[in-house]
Backbone as a ProteinNet text record, in pm:
[ID]
protein_1_A
[PRIMARY]
MYLNLDGPINELEIDDPFVELLPGAGNQNIGLLQLKQVISAAKDDPKIEGIFLANQDLYTGFASLEEIRESLIDFKASGKWVVAYADNFSESAFYLASVADKIYLNPEGQVEFNGLRPK
[TERTIARY]
5288.8	5150.5	5018.6	4955.9	4804.7	4741.7	4776.6	4687.5	4534.2	4439.2	4303.5	4284.9	4296.3	4280	4182.4	4065.2	3902.9	3834	3820	3780.5	3799.2	3725.3	3794	3922.3	4026.9	4173.4	4140.6	4154.9	4145.9	4276.9	4290.3	4438.9	4431.1	4361.2	4345.6	4231.4	4289.9	4140.7	4066	3912.3	3853.9	3782.3	3791.3	3709.8	3541.3	3486.2	3349.1	3270.2	3224.7	3187.2	3089.1	2992.5	2880.3	2977.9	3111.9	3182.6	3141.6	3227.4	3205.7	3068.8	2957.4	2844.4	2770.9	2762.7	2716.8	2749.2	2849.4	2943.9	2855.4	2947	2880.1	2813.5	2732.8	2685.5	2746.8	2896.5	2950.7	3031.8	3149.2	3209.7	3333.2	3420.7	3490.4	3634.5	3708.8	3772.3	3938.3	4025.9	4194.7	4249.4	4332	4414.5	4548.2	4578.3	4631.3	4777.5	4796	4931.2	4954	4848.5	4863	4900.4	4847.8	4902	5041.9	5089.6	5199.6	5294.5	5266.9	5344.3	5365.9	5223.4	5215.5	5351.9	5335.6	5429.4	5547.8	5591.5	5739.3	5779.4	5695.9	5725.2	5761.4	5668.6	5650.5	5833.1	5915	6029	6118.5	6125.4	6208.8	6186.9	6096.2	6001.2	6059.7	6183	6258.9	6124.6	5982.2	5883.5	5797.6	5793.5	5719.9	5866.7	5808.1	5906.9	5794	5686	5673.6	5506.8	5474.8	5349.4	5233.8	5133.1	5016.3	4910.6	4901.4	4827.5	4729.5	4568.6	4473	4372.4	4404	4282.3	4235.3	4112	4034.2	3941.5	3935.3	3857.6	3889.2	3977.1	4061.9	3990.7	3922.7	3871.1	3938.2	4029.8	4096.6	4196.2	4212.4	4259.7	4424	4466.4	4566.7	4679	4698.8	4808.7	4837.8	4726.7	4740.1	4774.6	4712.8	4770.8	4919.9	4992.1	5120.6	5202.4	5145.8	5231.2	5206.3	5106.8	5103.1	5162.1	5198.2	5286.2	5441.9	5433.3	5615.9	5623.4	5547.8	5609.3	5583.9	5544.6	5571.2	5687.1	5723.9	5872.8	5975.6	5963.3	6065.5	6065.5	5926	5963.7	6015.9	5966.7	6046.8	6200.8	6245	6388.8	6459.2	6404.7	6452.8	6452.8	6431.9	6490.3	6343.5	6248.9	6102.4	6010.7	5933.5	5861.4	5730.4	5668.6	5538.2	5431.4	5310.5	5233.5	5093.1	5027	4906.1	4796.8	4681.8	4588.1	4461.2	4372.4	4217.6	4144.7	4006.7	3952.5	3906.9	3887.6	3872.5	3972.6	4059.5	4146.8	4073.9	4061.2	4000	4120.3	4143.2	4236.7	4384.8	4296.7	4414.3	4422	4341.1	4430.1	4520.1	4503.1	4620	4750.5	4748	4829.5	4894.2	4851.1	4932.9	4975.3	4885	4981.5	5081.5	5106.9	5213.5	5377	5337.8	5449.8	5482.8	5412.3	5423.4	5541.2	5611.9	5663.2	5586.3	5476.8	5345.7	5231.5	5166.2	5057.2	4960.9	4852.4	4808.8	4574.2	4534.3	4425	4338	4215.7	4085.7	4092.4	4090.7	4108.5	3973.9	3850.7	3787.8	3711.6	3798.7	3826	3848.5	3836.6	3904.8	3979	4021.9	4098.5	4056.9	4024.6	3991.5	4076.4	4105.6	4238.9	4187.9	4154.4	4164	4276.2	4382	4496.7	4501.4	4636.2	4679.5	4745.7	4705.4	4777.6	4783.4	4905.3	4886.6	4811.9	4787.1	4687.6	4738.8
7847.9	7843	7750.2	7799.6	7688	7721.6	7607.9	7636.7	7486.1	7562.9	7479.7	7478.9	7328.7	7319.4	7245	7288.8	7193.8	7288.8	7221.4	7333.8	7280.8	7340.1	7358.9	7423	7361.1	7444.5	7430.4	7537.8	7595.8	7656.8	7676.3	7718.3	7879.1	7921.8	8092.7	8071.8	8182.7	8231.1	8333.2	8277.7	8381.6	8472.1	8586.4	8698.1	8660.5	8626.3	8624.1	8730.1	8816.6	8928.5	8866.6	8757.8	8721.6	8621.4	8576.5	8504.5	8627.1	8772	8852.2	8888.4	8885.2	8942.8	8821.4	8735.9	8568	8482.7	8443.6	8310.4	8216.8	8125	7982.8	8019.7	8149.2	8135.7	8145.7	8211.3	8219.6	8084.3	8067	7975	7991.6	7944.3	7970.7	7901.6	7941.6	7845.5	7903.1	7807.7	7846.3	7857.4	7911.5	7956.6	7833.7	7780	7692.2	7785.4	7878.1	7976.7	8062.3	8107.5	8142.3	8062.3	7953.1	7858.7	7810.2	7825.1	7754.2	7896.1	7995.5	8117.4	8156.3	8143.7	8152.3	8035.7	7893.5	7796.2	7837.5	7857.5	7928.4	8030.9	8144.2	8271.9	8242.9	8124.2	8075.2	8031.7	7938.1	7865.4	7973	8105.2	8173.5	8251.2	8309.9	8378	8331.5	8413	8340.8	8362.1	8405.8	8386	8276.5	8185.4	8080.9	7963.5	7850.2	7788.3	7640.5	7613.5	7571.7	7574.6	7436.8	7418.4	7337.1	7397.9	7307.4	7289	7141.6	7104	7063.8	7156.3	7097.2	7030.9	6945.3	6901.6	6795.5	6752.6	6615	6558.8	6698.4	6692.7	6767.5	6748.6	6814.7	6792.1	6906	6914.7	6952.4	6858.4	6891.9	6783.7	6808.9	6701.8	6636.2	6519.5	6445.9	6543.6	6623.7	6742.8	6858.2	6876.9	7024.5	6967.8	6857.4	6766.9	6747.2	6692.2	6662.1	6800.4	6915.1	7010.5	7090.9	7082.7	7119.9	7067.1	6925.2	6823.4	6858.3	6900.2	6941.1	7019.2	7188.2	7272.2	7246	7172.9	7137.5	7048	6996.3	6906.4	6997.6	7087.4	7213.2	7293.1	7313.9	7392.9	7309	7180.2	7107.9	7110.5	7105.9	7116.8	7221.2	7329.5	7418.4	7413.7	7262.9	7228.3	7292.6	7320.3	7344.1	7247.9	7248.8	7073.4	7114.8	7034.9	7008.1	6887.8	6918	6839.2	6843.9	6732.9	6729	6656.4	6699.7	6684.5	6686.7	6575.9	6586.5	6496.6	6541.9	6448.8	6324.6	6346.9	6227.7	6239.3	6156.9	6190.3	6113.6	6174.5	6132.9	6052.8	5996.3	5940.6	6043.8	6140.1	6260.4	6344.8	6375.7	6415.7	6362.3	6232.9	6125.7	6133.5	6142.5	6159.2	6288.8	6400.1	6534.7	6508	6468.4	6455	6339.6	6281.2	6171.8	6267.5	6400.4	6464	6527.3	6530.4	6554	6493.8	6543.1	6495.4	6388.6	6477.1	6370.1	6398.5	6281	6296.3	6238.6	6356.5	6321.7	6278.4	6201.6	6167.3	6185.9	6242.3	6221.5	6070.6	6043	5885	5821	5922	5841.1	5863	5939.8	5951.4	5811.7	5848.4	5756	5774.9	5668.9	5703	5618.3	5698.8	5641.6	5605.9	5475.3	5428.6	5280.8	5341.8	5227.7	5181.3	5267.6	5226	5328.9	5324.8	5412.6	5297	5294.4	5210.6	5278.3	5240.6	5321.6	5252.2	5311.5	5278.3	5182.4
-3421.7	-3518.2	-3559.2	-3508.1	-3518.2	-3655	-3737.9	-3866.6	-3860.8	-3906.9	-3845.1	-4031.2	-4052.9	-4218.2	-4238.7	-4143.3	-4191.1	-4280.7	-4409	-4487.7	-4597	-4730.9	-4841.7	-4866.7	-4971.6	-4995.3	-5152.7	-5185.6	-5331	-5422.4	-5524.8	-5569.5	-5483.3	-5476.7	-5444.9	-5331.1	-5252	-5134	-5228	-5186.3	-5268.9	-5149.5	-5173.3	-5066.1	-5042.5	-4940.4	-4983.2	-4879.6	-4900.2	-4795.9	-4706.7	-4745.8	-4634.9	-4568.7	-4522.9	-4394.3	-4318.4	-4329.7	-4250.4	-4182.6	-4288.9	-4239.6	-4138.2	-4222.9	-4164.6	-4093.2	-4007.7	-3993.3	-4037.5	-4130.1	-4146.2	-4254.9	-4342.1	-4446.3	-4570.4	-4584.7	-4676.6	-4738.3	-4809.8	-4863.7	-4776.8	-4690.8	-4597.5	-4664.2	-4731.2	-4767.8	-4762.4	-4795.4	-4769.5	-4916.5	-4930	-5063.5	-5059.3	-5141	-5107.2	-5121.9	-5233	-5273.6	-5197.4	-5060.3	-4966.4	-4826.7	-4809.6	-4698.3	-4718.8	-4855.4	-4891.3	-4845.9	-4888.7	-4815.2	-4680.8	-4627.7	-4431.8	-4409.9	-4445.2	-4414	-4471.7	-4537.7	-4608	-4512.8	-4459	-4412.1	-4221.6	-4220.6	-4063.8	-4058.6	-4150.1	-4143.4	-4104.2	-4147.8	-4141.9	-4001.1	-3934	-3827.9	-3729.3	-3651.9	-3509.1	-3394.6	-3391.7	-3284.4	-3328.5	-3396.8	-3448.1	-3419.1	-3284.6	-3280	-3353.5	-3378.6	-3428.5	-3486.8	-3546.4	-3574.8	-3529.3	-3516.4	-3424.6	-3537.9	-3579.5	-3706	-3663.1	-3686.6	-3664.8	-3804.6	-3825.3	-3927.5	-3923.4	-3965.2	-3932.8	-4096	-4147.1	-4282.5	-4392	-4507.1	-4562.2	-4708.8	-4737.8	-4885	-4990.6	-5057.4	-5140.2	-5215.8	-5358.5	-5405.9	-5399.9	-5405.5	-5353.6	-5395.6	-5502	-5556.4	-5484.5	-5436.9	-5323.4	-5190.5	-5152.4	-5025.9	-5052.5	-5164.1	-5136.9	-5129.7	-5223.8	-5195.5	-5040.5	-4979.2	-4829.4	-4777.8	-4785.9	-4690.4	-4749.4	-4881.3	-4878.1	-4849.9	-4819.4	-4718.6	-4619.9	-4533	-4357.8	-4372.4	-4451.1	-4470.5	-4479.4	-4555	-4583.8	-4438.6	-4393.4	-4258.9	-4165.4	-4141.7	-4068.4	-4078.9	-4177.1	-4227.4	-4130.1	-4082	-4034.4	-3896	-3850.4	-3691.2	-3602.8	-3685.7	-3628.3	-3595.4	-3493.3	-3500.9	-3553.5	-3583.1	-3627.6	-3539.4	-3489.7	-3412.9	-3488.2	-3480.6	-3528.7	-3492.7	-3431.2	-3369.3	-3464.9	-3394	-3457.8	-3386.4	-3375.3	-3325.5	-3356.3	-3556.9	-3631.2	-3704.7	-3770.6	-3899.7	-4010.1	-4118.6	-4245.9	-4322.3	-4408.6	-4469.5	-4540.8	-4584.3	-4654.7	-4502.4	-4377.4	-4285.9	-4248	-4230.5	-4121.6	-4278.3	-4356.1	-4474.3	-4439.5	-4420.7	-4398.8	-4250.9	-4163.6	-4039	-4013.2	-4123.6	-4106.9	-4109.7	-4166.2	-4159.4	-3982.7	-3919.4	-3778.7	-3714.8	-3616.8	-3512.3	-3421.2	-3356.9	-3276	-3339.5	-3351.6	-3367.2	-3255.2	-3236.9	-3123.1	-3169.5	-3117.4	-3146.4	-3031.1	-3021.7	-2903.3	-2885.9	-2809.6	-2738.3	-2758.1	-2809.5	-2828.9	-2973.7	-3032.4	-3214.5	-3317	-3431.2	-3492.7	-3631.3	-3697.3	-3808.9	-3943.1	-4050.8	-4164.5	-4234.3	-4281.3	-4302.3	-4380.5	-4518.1	-4632.8	-4709.2	-4711.8	-4738.4	-4895.4	-4972.5	-5064.1	-5173.7	-5297.1	-5398	-5499.1	-5576.7	-5687.6	-5795.8	-5914.3	-5988.3	-6092.5
[MASK]
+++++++++++++++++++++++++++++++++++++++++++++++++++++++++++++++++++++++++++++++++++++++++++++++++++++++++++++++++++++++

């Protein structure tokens, strides 16, 4: 299964009619709850062998990021694989990709890595 997580991730997906009429004109967003449901359903789907995670710029808070990461960990517990790829990884995208069995980066890409620390 191919998951492209580039773009804003909100609590719920919002239908925007302008997205279909004029690509790029509307707000294309990803619903966190819908995303978690898709990952959960993929875990039990025999047609899905793994997840190819394409993410380089995630626009979401750390709490949502952690929920997605936990969903991917649960998916992997079923014995299926997760592979991540990006041309460039932001810190949040790399944190999410750290769940993957393999992480691929474009040879000319870069990783933003300032580090995380507790308050």
